[in-house]
C-alpha positions in Angstrom: -3.5 -1.6 -6.7 -2.8 1.2 -9.0 0.0 2.4 -11.2 1.4 5.9 -11.8 3.5 6.6 -14.8 5.7 9.7 -14.8 7.2 11.2 -17.8 11.0 11.8 -17.7 10.6 15.6 -17.8 10.7 18.0 -15.0 7.8 17.7 -12.7 6.3 15.9 -9.8 3.2 14.2 -8.8 1.3 13.4 -5.6 -1.3 10.8 -5.3 -3.3 9.5 -2.4 -5.6 6.4 -2.2 -8.1 6.0 0.8 -9.7 2.5 1.0 -12.6 0.9 3.0 -12.6 -2.8 3.2 -15.3 -5.1 4.5 -14.8 -9.0 5.0 -17.7 -11.1 5.5 -17.2 -14.7 6.5 -19.8 -17.3 5.5 -19.5 -19.6 8.4 -19.6 -18.8 12.1 -16.2 -18.7 13.8 -15.0 -21.7 15.9 -13.7 -19.4 18.6 -15.7 -16.9 20.7 -13.2 -14.1 20.3 -13.2 -14.2 16.5 -15.9 -12.5 14.3 -17.8 -13.1 11.2 -17.3 -9.6 10.0 -14.1 -7.5 9.8 -13.8 -3.8 8.7 -10.6 -2.0 7.8 -9.2 1.2 6.5 -6.2 1.9 4.3 -4.2 4.8 3.2 -1.7 4.7 0.3 0.2 7.9 -0.5 2.6 8.3 -3.5 5.0 11.1 -4.3 7.3 11.4 -7.3 9.7 14.0 -8.7 11.5 13.9 -11.9 14.3 16.0 -13.3 16.2 15.3 -16.4 17.7 11.8 -16.1 16.6 11.4 -12.4 13.5 10.3 -10.5 12.7 10.3 -6.9 9.7 8.3 -5.7 8.0 7.5 -2.3 5.0 5.4 -1.5 3.7 4.9 2.0 1.1 2.2 3.0 -1.1 2.2 6.1 -3.6 -0.3 7.3 -6.0 -0.2 10.4 -8.2 -3.1 11.2 -11.4 -3.0 13.3 -10.6 -6.1 15.4 -7.1 -7.5 14.8 -4.4 -5.2 16.1 -1.6 -7.3 14.5 -3.0 -6.2 11.1 -2.5 -2.5 11.9 0.7 -1.9 10.1 2.8 0.8 8.4 5.1 -0.1 5.4 7.2 2.0 3.2 6.4 0.4 -0.1 8.8 2.7 -2.1 11.4 5.3 -1.2 14.1 5.3 -3.9 16.3 7.4 -6.3 16.4 6.5 -10.0 19.0 7.4 -12.4 18.6 6.3 -16.0 20.6 6.6 -19.3 20.5 5.1 -22.8 22.3 1.8 -21.7 21.9 1.5 -18.0 19.7 2.4 -15.0 20.5 2.8 -11.3 17.7 2.5 -8.6 18.8 2.9 -4.9 16.4 2.8 -1.9 13.2 0.8 -1.1 11.2 -0.5 -4.0 9.2 -3.4 -5.3 10.1 -5.8 -8.1 8.0 -8.4 -9.7 9.1 -11.5 -11.6 6.5 -13.9 -13.0 4.3 -14.7 -15.9 1.8 -17.3 -14.8 -1.7 -16.7 -13.3 -2.0 -19.3 -10.4 1.4 -18.9 -8.7 4.7 -16.8 -9.0 7.4 -19.3 -8.1 10.3 -17.1 -9.2 9.1 -13.9 -7.5 11.7 -13.7 -4.7 12.9 -10.3 -4.2 10.3 -8.8 -2.0 8.6 -10.4 1.1 4.8 -11.0 0.6 2.5 -8.9 2.7 0.3 -11.8 4.1 -1.9 -9.2 6.1 -3.3 -8.1 2.8 -4.9 -10.1 -0.1 -5.2 -13.9 0.0 -3.9 -14.0 -3.6 -0.4 -13.1 -2.0 0.1 -10.4 -4.7 0.8 -7.6 -2.2 4.5 -7.0 -1.5 6.4 -5.2 1.3 9.0 -2.7 0.3 12.5 -4.0 0.0 15.7 -2.1 0.5 17.9 -2.6 -2.5 20.7 -1.4 -4.9 19.3 -2.3 -8.3 21.5 -1.9 -11.5 20.0 -2.6 -15.0 22.2 -2.9 -18.0 20.3 -2.8 -21.4 21.4 -5.3 -24.0 20.0 -6.3 -27.4 16.2 -7.0 -27.0 16.6 -7.4 -23.2 18.3 -6.4 -20.0 20.7 -7.8 -17.2 19.9 -6.9 -13.6 21.9 -7.1 -10.5 20.4 -6.7 -7.0 22.1 -6.1 -3.6 19.6 -6.5 -0.8 20.9 -5.3 2.6 17.9 -5.8 4.7 15.3 -8.6 5.2 11.7 -8.1 6.1 10.1 -10.8 8.3 6.8 -12.1 7.5 3.8 -10.7 9.4 1.0 -12.7 10.9 -2.7 -12.2 11.6 -3.5 -12.0 15.3 -5.5 -14.7 17.1 -8.7 -12.4 16.9 -8.7 -12.9 13.0 -10.1 -15.7 11.1 -7.0 -16.2 9.1 -4.8 -16.6 12.3 -2.4 -19.5 12.4 -3.6 -22.6 14.2 -0.9 -22.2 16.8 0.8 -19.6 19.0 3.7 -17.8 17.4 6.7 -16.9 19.5 7.8 -13.2 19.5 11.4 -14.5 19.1 12.7 -15.1 15.6 15.5 -17.3 14.7 17.9 -16.9 11.7 20.5 -19.3 10.3 22.8 -16.3 9.5 24.5 -14.5 12.4 23.8 -11.3 10.6 20.1 -11.9 11.0 17.9 -9.4 9.2 21.1 -7.5 8.0 22.3 -10.3 5.9 23.2 -9.0 2.4 21.3 -11.0 -0.2 22.2 -11.0 -4.0 20.3 -11.6 -7.0 20.8 -11.6 -10.8 18.3 -11.8 -13.6 18.7 -11.9 -17.3 15.6 -11.3 -19.5 15.2 -11.1 -23.4 12.5 -10.8 -26.0 13.0 -12.7 -29.3 10.1 -12.3 -31.7 7.1 -13.7 -29.9 9.2 -15.3 -27.1 9.9 -13.7 -23.8 12.3 -15.6 -21.5 14.3 -15.0 -18.4 16.7 -16.7 -16.0 17.4 -15.6 -12.4 19.4 -16.4 -9.5 19.3 -15.7 -5.9 21.3 -16.3 -2.8 20.3 -15.2 0.7 17.7 -15.3 3.4 14.6 -17.4 2.5 11.5 -15.4 2.1 9.4 -18.5 3.3 9.2 -19.0 6.9 9.5 -22.3 8.8 8.2 -22.8 12.4 10.2 -24.6 15.0 8.6 -25.8 18.3 9.6 -23.9 21.5 8.4 -23.3 25.0 6.5 -20.1 23.8 4.7 -21.8 20.9 6.1 -22.1 17.4 9.2 -19.9 16.7 9.6 -18.4 13.1 12.9 -19.4 11.4 14.6 -18.1 8.4 17.3 -20.1 6.8 19.8 -19.5 3.9 19.1 -20.7 0.4 20.3 -20.6 -3.2 17.7 -20.4 -5.9 17.7 -20.7 -9.7 14.6 -19.8 -11.7 13.4 -19.3 -15.2 10.2 -18.0 -17.0 9.0 -18.6 -20.4 6.1 -16.8 -22.3 5.3 -17.5 -25.9 2.6 -15.8 -28.1 0.9 -17.7 -30.8 -2.0 -15.6 -32.1 -4.7 -15.8 -29.6 -2.7 -18.4 -27.5 -0.1 -17.5 -24.8 2.0 -20.4 -23.5 3.4 -19.6 -20.1 5.8 -21.3 -17.5 7.9 -20.7 -14.4 10.5 -23.2 -13.2 12.4 -23.3 -9.9 15.3 -25.1 -8.3 16.0 -24.2 -4.8 18.4 -25.5 -2.1 17.9 -24.7 1.5 21.2 -24.9 3.4 21.7 -27.2 6.4 21.7 -25.7 9.9 22.9 -28.3 12.5 22.4 -25.9 15.4 18.6 -25.8 14.7 18.4 -29.3 13.4 17.6 -28.2 9.9 18.7 -30.6 7.0 19.6 -29.4 3.7 16.7 -29.7 1.1 16.6 -29.6 -2.7 13.2 -28.3 -4.1 12.0 -28.6 -7.6 8.8 -26.9 -8.7 7.1 -25.5 -11.8 3.8 -24.1 -13.0 3.0 -24.2 -16.6 0.0 -23.7 -18.9 -1.7 -21.5 -21.5 -4.1 -18.7 -21.9 -6.5 -18.6 -24.9 -8.2 -15.2 -25.6 -11.6 -15.0 -27.5 -11.9 -11.5 -28.9 -15.3 -10.0 -29.2 -17.2 -13.0 -27.6 -20.9 -13.2 -28.5 -20.4 -10.4 -31.1 -19.8 -7.9 -28.3 -17.0 -5.8 -27.0 -16.1 -8.2 -24.3 -13.0 -10.3 -24.5 -13.0 -13.7 -22.7 -9.8 -15.5 -21.8 -9.5 -19.2 -20.9 -6.8 -20.2 -18.3 -5.3 -23.7 -17.6 -2.2 -24.4 -15.6 -0.5 -27.2 -13.9 1.4 -26.9 -10.6 4.1 -29.2 -9.3 6.2 -29.0 -6.1 8.4 -31.6 -4.7 7.5 -30.5 -1.1 4.7 -32.2 0.7 1.1 -31.3 0.7 1.4 -30.1 4.4 4.2 -27.5 3.3 2.7 -26.0 0.1 -0.6 -25.5 -1.7 0.5 -26.3 -5.3 2.0 -29.7 -4.8 0.2 -31.5 -7.6 -2.7 -29.3 -8.7 -4.5 -28.1 -11.8 -5.8 -24.5 -12.0 -8.6 -23.7 -14.5 -10.1 -20.3 -14.8 -11.7 -17.5 -17.1 -11.0 -13.8 -17.4 -13.6 -11.6 -18.7 -12.6 -8.1 -19.8 -15.5 -5.7 -20.6 -13.3 -3.2 -22.4 -15.4 -0.3 -21.1 -14.3 3.2 -20.0 -14.2 1.9 -16.4 -11.8 -0.9 -17.1 -14.1 -3.6 -15.6 -12.8 -7.1 -15.4 -13.9 -10.3 -13.7 -11.8 -13.4 -13.1 -12.9 -16.8 -11.7 -10.7 -19.7 -11.1 -10.4 -23.1 -9.3 -7.3 -24.8 -7.9 -7.9 -28.6 -7.8 -5.6 -30.9 -5.9 -5.1 -34.0 -8.1 -3.9 -36.2 -5.1 -6.7 -35.7 -2.6 -9.4 -33.7 -4.5 -9.1 -30.5 -2.3 -10.0 -27.2 -3.9 -9.7 -23.6 -3.5 -12.0 -21.3 -5.5 -11.8 -17.6 -6.1 -13.7 -14.8 -7.9 -12.4 -11.3 -8.3 -13.9 -8.3 -10.2 -13.0 -4.5 -10.3 -14.3 -1.5 -12.0 -13.9 2.2 -11.7 -16.9 4.4 -10.7 -15.9 7.7 -12.4 -12.5 9.2 -12.3 -11.9 9.0 -8.6 -13.5 5.9 -7.3 -12.9 2.2 -7.7 -14.6 -0.9 -6.4 -13.1 -4.4 -6.1 -15.1 -7.6 -5.1 -13.4 -10.9 -4.3 -14.8 -14.3 -2.9 -12.9 -17.2 -1.7 -14.1 -20.8 -1.0 -12.0 -23.6 0.4 -12.7 -27.4 0.4 -10.0 -29.5 2.1 -9.9 -33.2 2.0 -7.1 -35.1 3.8 -4.0 -33.7 5.7 -2.9 -30.8 3.6 -2.1 -27.0 3.5 -5.7 -26.1 3.1 -6.8 -27.4 6.5 -6.1 -24.2 8.2 -8.7 -22.4 5.9 -11.5 -24.9 6.4 -14.8 -23.1 7.0 -13.1 -19.7 6.4 -15.0 -18.9 3.1 -15.1 -15.1 2.7 -16.5 -12.4 0.6 -14.4 -9.2 0.4 -15.4 -5.7 -0.7 -13.0 -2.9 -1.2 -13.9 0.7 -2.1 -11.1 3.2 -3.0 -11.0 6.9 -3.5 -8.2 8.7 -5.4 -7.0 12.2 -4.9 -4.2 13.9 -6.8 -2.6 17.3 -6.8 
């Protein structure tokens, strides 16, 4: 991932990122048509043009995988016009919006569909068509969203180790008769008060999470309608940061597809403590501890009753090197998922990222499908601008 900041003056910027990815699985595959090693290429192109109080931006993402044709995909991450003034801002087109403050999960991040064909951390998002209005208020902002198109979740093919353990039908069911053209709505209010950042948000529309219904052609993806109320809290106390995300969601009943109404309650809360100049060096070490709760069952979600503990090491060097290691531990059945991520720049035009994931499942839970899928991932990126 990279960020491009554009000055609100006349000018334009063109930026390209070419990536090579290698995934090496630790265990042998259970199926003969799956592999232990997967290679892939990516291209990310960014263009922006600014003029007075307006900005035009476009970002195109392309992935090509060695073995899994279902992972070959093209996505318009961004393609929007932005108009800004002293008290308001309009954004129209395709864009990405992030909501969230915690490390281990982002419960309230509901605007964009997750690109599950990319990182296992679910941080990558597909572009979302939107009309986005922002009104600046005292120490904060009020945002309105109109979302006229829905992106379905994409799945790995059977050739990939992260494939679902069942056949997925090519048909997709929706609760709304408008299907992908259902118009979703969202509202967010956020404010900073001294050392406290808080926000509340509401959403009504198509559920970004998919359900699977049995059919003659395997399991059929189903997207229902939902209403969601969320909140975030982040409080800075010296070297301590207290964080929390809170969620209330109601999925609406759909008698035609035998779907009952469900009320979901979830939260993730914890803290991060930063030790500056650890061991009398230039390094900073952060300690992370968070608790996840979700009223859904262990078969439906990962963070149902879990504790996350981790550390983040920032080397504070010219290459922006960083390492993070974390463990998510299920208090109910002792299942665990572990991850290690590191990144650094190699000069001005090259960046390397390394990630490793290990899964240990006990009992009947969401992690079962990742049993024996421990993996090491290496990404190398080259950047070009003109």
